[in-house]
C-alpha positions as CSV (number, residue, x, y, z in Angstrom):
1,M,35.2,-13.3,-15.8
2,I,38.9,-13.1,-16.8
3,N,38.1,-12.9,-20.6
4,L,35.1,-10.5,-20.2
5,R,35.6,-7.6,-22.6
6,V,33.1,-5.0,-21.6
7,V,34.1,-2.1,-23.6
8,K,35.1,-4.0,-26.7
9,N,31.5,-5.4,-26.8
10,R,30.0,-2.0,-26.1
11,K,27.7,-2.1,-29.1
12,I,25.9,-5.0,-27.5
13,W,25.4,-3.3,-24.1
14,L,24.4,0.0,-25.7
15,S,21.9,-1.7,-28.0
16,I,20.4,-3.5,-25.0
17,S,20.0,-0.3,-23.1
18,A,18.6,1.5,-26.2
19,V,15.9,-1.1,-26.5
20,M,15.0,-1.0,-22.8
21,M,14.9,2.8,-22.9
22,S,12.8,2.8,-26.0
23,I,10.3,0.4,-24.5
24,S,10.2,2.5,-21.3
25,L,9.4,5.7,-23.3
26,V,6.6,3.8,-25.2
27,F,5.1,2.7,-21.9
28,I,5.3,6.2,-20.4
29,F,3.8,8.0,-23.4
30,L,1.1,5.3,-23.9
31,W,-0.1,4.9,-20.3
32,G,1.5,7.6,-18.3
33,F,1.7,7.1,-14.5
34,N,-0.8,6.1,-11.9
35,F,-0.3,9.0,-9.5
36,G,-1.3,8.5,-5.8
37,I,-3.2,11.0,-3.7
38,D,0.0,12.8,-2.9
39,F,-0.1,14.2,-6.4
40,T,-3.8,14.0,-7.4
41,G,-5.4,15.0,-4.2
42,G,-7.6,12.9,-1.8
43,S,-8.6,12.6,1.8
44,L,-6.7,12.3,5.1
45,L,-8.3,10.7,8.2
46,E,-6.5,10.5,11.5
47,V,-7.9,8.2,14.2
48,K,-6.8,7.2,17.7
49,F,-7.3,3.8,19.4
50,G,-7.4,3.5,23.1
51,G,-6.3,0.3,24.9
52,K,-4.8,-2.2,22.5
53,N,-3.4,-0.9,19.3
54,P,-4.3,-2.8,16.1
55,S,-1.7,-3.6,13.5
56,V,-1.5,-2.0,10.1
57,L,-2.6,-5.2,8.5
58,E,-5.7,-5.4,10.7
59,V,-6.6,-1.8,9.8
60,R,-6.3,-2.6,6.1
61,E,-8.3,-5.8,6.3
62,T,-11.0,-4.0,8.2
63,L,-11.4,-1.5,5.5
64,N,-11.2,-3.9,2.5
65,D,-14.9,-4.1,2.0
66,I,-15.3,-0.3,1.8
67,K,-13.1,-0.1,-1.3
68,L,-11.0,2.9,-0.3
69,E,-8.9,3.6,-3.4
70,S,-5.2,4.2,-3.0
71,L,-5.4,3.4,0.7
72,I,-2.2,4.2,2.7
73,V,-2.1,3.4,6.4
74,Q,0.6,5.1,8.5
75,P,0.9,4.4,12.2
76,T,2.2,7.2,14.4
77,E,2.8,7.7,18.1
78,N,0.2,7.6,20.8
79,N,-1.8,4.8,19.1
80,T,-2.9,7.0,16.2
81,F,-3.2,6.1,12.6
82,I,-3.2,8.4,9.5
83,L,-5.2,7.0,6.6
84,K,-4.9,8.5,3.2
85,F,-7.2,7.6,0.3
86,K,-8.9,9.1,-2.7
87,N,-12.0,11.3,-2.1
88,I,-15.1,9.4,-1.0
89,D,-18.7,10.1,-0.4
90,S,-20.2,10.6,3.0
91,E,-21.6,7.1,3.1
92,S,-18.2,5.5,2.6
93,Y,-16.7,7.9,5.1
94,Y,-19.1,6.9,7.9
95,S,-18.8,3.2,7.0
96,A,-15.0,3.5,7.4
97,L,-15.4,5.1,10.9
98,E,-17.9,2.4,12.0
99,A,-15.6,-0.4,10.7
100,L,-12.6,1.1,12.7
101,N,-14.9,1.5,15.7
102,I,-15.8,-2.2,15.6
103,L,-12.1,-3.1,15.2
104,S,-11.4,-1.2,18.4
105,L,-14.2,-3.0,20.3
106,E,-13.0,-6.4,19.0
107,I,-9.4,-6.1,20.0
108,N,-10.3,-4.7,23.5
109,S,-12.9,-7.3,24.4
110,E,-12.3,-10.6,26.0
111,N,-13.2,-13.8,24.0
112,G,-14.5,-11.8,21.1
113,N,-17.6,-10.7,23.1
114,Y,-18.5,-7.1,22.9
115,E,-21.5,-4.9,22.7
116,H,-21.6,-2.7,19.6
117,V,-21.8,1.0,20.2
118,S,-21.5,3.9,17.9
119,Y,-18.0,5.4,17.2
120,L,-19.3,8.6,18.9
121,E,-19.9,6.6,22.1
122,N,-16.9,4.4,22.1
123,E,-14.3,5.8,24.6
124,L,-11.6,3.6,23.1
125,F,-11.9,5.1,19.6
126,E,-11.6,8.7,18.5
127,K,-11.6,10.5,15.2
128,L,-9.0,13.2,15.4
129,Q,-9.3,14.9,12.1
130,F,-10.5,14.6,8.5
131,D,-9.1,16.8,5.8
132,S,-9.0,16.9,2.0
133,V,-5.9,17.4,0.0
134,G,-6.6,19.4,-3.2
135,P,-5.0,18.7,-6.6
136,S,-3.2,22.1,-6.4
137,I,-1.0,20.8,-3.6
138,G,-0.3,17.8,-5.8
139,K,0.9,20.0,-8.7
140,E,3.2,21.9,-6.4
141,L,4.6,18.6,-5.1
142,K,5.2,17.4,-8.7
143,S,7.0,20.6,-9.5
144,K,9.2,20.5,-6.3
145,S,10.1,16.8,-6.9
146,F,11.1,17.5,-10.5
147,N,13.2,20.6,-9.5
148,T,14.9,18.5,-6.7
149,M,16.0,15.9,-9.2
150,I,17.3,18.5,-11.6
151,I,19.4,20.1,-8.8
152,V,20.7,16.7,-7.7
153,L,21.8,15.9,-11.3
154,I,23.6,19.2,-11.7
155,L,25.4,18.7,-8.4
156,I,26.5,15.2,-9.4
157,I,28.0,16.6,-12.7
158,L,29.9,19.2,-10.8
159,Y,31.1,16.7,-8.1
160,V,32.3,14.1,-10.7
161,A,34.0,16.8,-12.7
162,L,35.7,18.2,-9.6
163,V,36.9,14.8,-8.4
164,F,38.3,13.9,-11.8
165,R,39.6,17.4,-12.6
166,K,43.2,16.2,-12.9
167,I,42.3,13.9,-15.8
168,S,42.5,15.5,-19.2
169,K,43.7,12.6,-21.4
170,P,42.3,10.9,-23.4
171,V,39.0,12.5,-22.4
172,S,38.3,15.5,-20.1
173,S,36.9,15.4,-16.6
174,W,33.6,16.7,-17.8
175,N,33.1,13.6,-20.0
176,Y,33.2,11.5,-16.8
177,G,30.5,13.7,-15.3
178,I,28.3,13.6,-18.4
179,S,28.8,9.8,-18.7
180,A,27.6,9.4,-15.1
181,I,24.5,11.5,-15.7
182,I,23.6,9.7,-18.9
183,A,23.9,6.4,-17.0
184,L,21.7,7.8,-14.2
185,F,19.1,9.0,-16.8
186,H,19.2,5.5,-18.2
187,D,18.5,4.0,-14.8
188,V,15.7,6.4,-13.9
189,L,14.0,6.1,-17.3
190,I,13.8,2.3,-17.1
191,V,12.4,2.4,-13.5
192,L,9.8,4.9,-14.7
193,G,8.9,2.7,-17.6
194,V,8.5,-0.3,-15.3
195,F,6.2,1.7,-13.0
196,A,4.2,2.9,-16.0
197,F,3.6,-0.7,-16.9
198,L,2.8,-1.8,-13.3
199,G,0.5,1.2,-12.9
200,K,-1.5,0.3,-16.0
201,F,-2.0,-3.4,-15.3
202,Y,-1.5,-3.8,-11.5
203,G,-2.5,-0.4,-10.1
204,V,0.9,0.4,-8.6
205,E,1.0,4.1,-7.8
206,I,3.6,6.9,-8.0
207,N,3.8,8.7,-4.6
208,T,6.2,10.5,-2.4
209,A,7.8,7.3,-1.3
210,F,8.6,6.6,-5.0
211,I,10.3,10.0,-5.4
212,A,12.4,9.2,-2.3
213,A,13.4,5.9,-3.9
214,I,14.4,7.7,-7.1
215,L,16.6,10.1,-5.2
216,T,18.1,7.3,-3.2
217,L,18.8,5.4,-6.5
218,L,20.6,8.5,-7.9
219,G,23.0,8.4,-5.0
220,Y,23.5,4.7,-5.0
221,S,24.0,4.4,-8.8
222,V,26.5,7.3,-9.1
223,N,28.5,5.8,-6.2
224,D,28.8,2.6,-8.1
225,T,29.8,4.5,-11.3
226,I,32.4,6.5,-9.5
227,I,34.0,3.3,-8.1
228,V,34.6,2.2,-11.7
229,F,35.8,5.6,-12.8
230,D,38.1,5.9,-9.9
231,R,39.8,2.7,-10.8
232,I,40.2,3.9,-14.4
233,R,41.7,7.1,-13.0
234,E,44.3,5.1,-11.0
235,N,45.2,2.8,-13.9
236,L,45.5,5.4,-16.7
237,P,48.9,7.0,-15.6
238,R,50.6,3.7,-15.2
239,S,49.1,1.7,-18.0
240,N,50.9,0.9,-21.2
241,D,47.7,-0.3,-22.9
242,N,45.3,1.8,-25.0
243,F,42.3,3.5,-23.5
244,I,39.9,0.6,-24.2
245,N,42.1,-2.1,-22.7
246,T,42.8,0.1,-19.6
247,I,39.0,0.5,-19.0
248,D,38.4,-3.2,-19.5
249,K,41.2,-4.0,-17.0
250,S,39.8,-1.5,-14.5
251,I,36.3,-3.0,-14.8
252,K,37.7,-6.5,-14.2
253,Q,39.3,-5.3,-11.0
254,V,36.0,-3.9,-9.5
255,L,33.5,-6.2,-11.1
256,V,33.2,-8.8,-8.3
257,R,33.1,-6.0,-5.7
258,S,30.3,-4.2,-7.5
259,I,28.2,-7.3,-8.1
260,N,28.6,-8.6,-4.5
261,T,27.6,-5.2,-3.1
262,S,24.5,-5.0,-5.2
263,F,23.6,-8.6,-4.7
264,T,23.7,-8.3,-0.9
265,T,21.7,-5.1,-1.1
266,L,19.1,-6.8,-3.3
267,L,18.8,-9.7,-0.9
268,V,17.8,-7.3,1.8
269,L,15.4,-5.4,-0.4
270,L,13.7,-8.6,-1.7
271,S,13.3,-9.8,1.9
272,I,11.5,-6.5,2.8
273,L,9.5,-6.7,-0.4
274,F,8.1,-10.1,0.2
275,F,7.9,-10.1,4.0
276,G,7.6,-6.3,4.9
277,G,4.6,-4.1,5.2
278,D,2.4,-2.9,2.3
279,T,3.2,0.8,3.0
280,I,6.8,0.5,1.9
281,K,6.5,-2.1,-0.9
282,D,6.4,0.5,-3.7
283,F,9.5,2.2,-2.3
284,V,11.4,-1.1,-2.0
285,L,10.3,-2.3,-5.5
286,A,11.6,0.9,-7.1
287,L,14.9,0.6,-5.2
288,A,15.3,-3.0,-6.1
289,I,14.7,-2.4,-9.8
290,G,16.9,0.7,-9.8
291,I,19.8,-1.0,-8.1
292,F,19.8,-3.9,-10.5
293,I,19.7,-1.6,-13.5
294,G,22.2,0.8,-11.9
295,T,24.7,-2.0,-11.4
296,Y,24.4,-2.9,-15.1
297,S,24.8,0.7,-16.2
298,S,27.7,1.4,-13.9
299,I,29.7,-1.5,-15.4
300,F,28.6,-1.7,-19.0
301,I,27.1,1.7,-20.0
302,S,29.1,4.5,-18.3
303,S,32.5,3.0,-19.3
304,S,31.3,2.5,-22.9
305,L,30.2,6.1,-23.0
306,L,33.8,7.2,-22.1
307,V,35.0,5.3,-25.2
308,L,32.4,7.0,-27.4
309,F,33.6,10.4,-26.2
310,D,37.2,9.4,-27.0
311,R,36.2,8.2,-30.5
312,R,34.3,11.4,-31.1
313,R,37.3,13.4,-30.1
């Protein structure tokens, strides 16, 4: 760690990032994204269970045989569940209701003995609503998600430039903001590339939870970058070394802290990923990949970009 020269070996880190970003772009242009029903449209079914309440896992296992595509099960208050899935025919719709009805009878009967009755006759099971989400709503959601991320990036540039406004040598405060944004673009692009690959071969979907994960990643990653930049800002006025050596010294001072913070966060995320529910796995996976890549870019990429701005000047 003591002899680690991050900026002096910047060509290595920038080359690694260029390769990862290029691969991500290839994946995105070749396969695109596997958008969930939040963006493509689908169906929403809300049901209510009386008596005992089944778990999310029990509901999903009950509906496995019906092959509901992109199934999302969300428990709410008062023993109700919201089920989202791609559009289905009437036969599959009634099959899903009957399967949930049987689940209600099973969990509320003693010793597994129950008399099968129709879902219309079962007082312990009720269909509250069934609606379809059109693709036009999905297009609007895509547009709003994109606009939100653009606004966040602009605000981050302004914030970083404002915080580092007193720094003018050897690079201006705007260079810090632009370096942070490039690092964020690097992080988001690689996460998108990974999800394009996972969507193609493993059916992983892009949904509103994924957008929330990306926005969370933007905040986490820029915070990690600012920690490095802030130490550079503190060391610049009192350092007798050149710009490159000052940056390397600053990185060494925050390296252990940054790695430890990211490592402990990743431990929690991996625990949730392997032992948590299916409904949040895509969200946690996007965060875990993003935080890992974000830690790398905050240490190796953003600082190297500052030197590139200095050399260009």
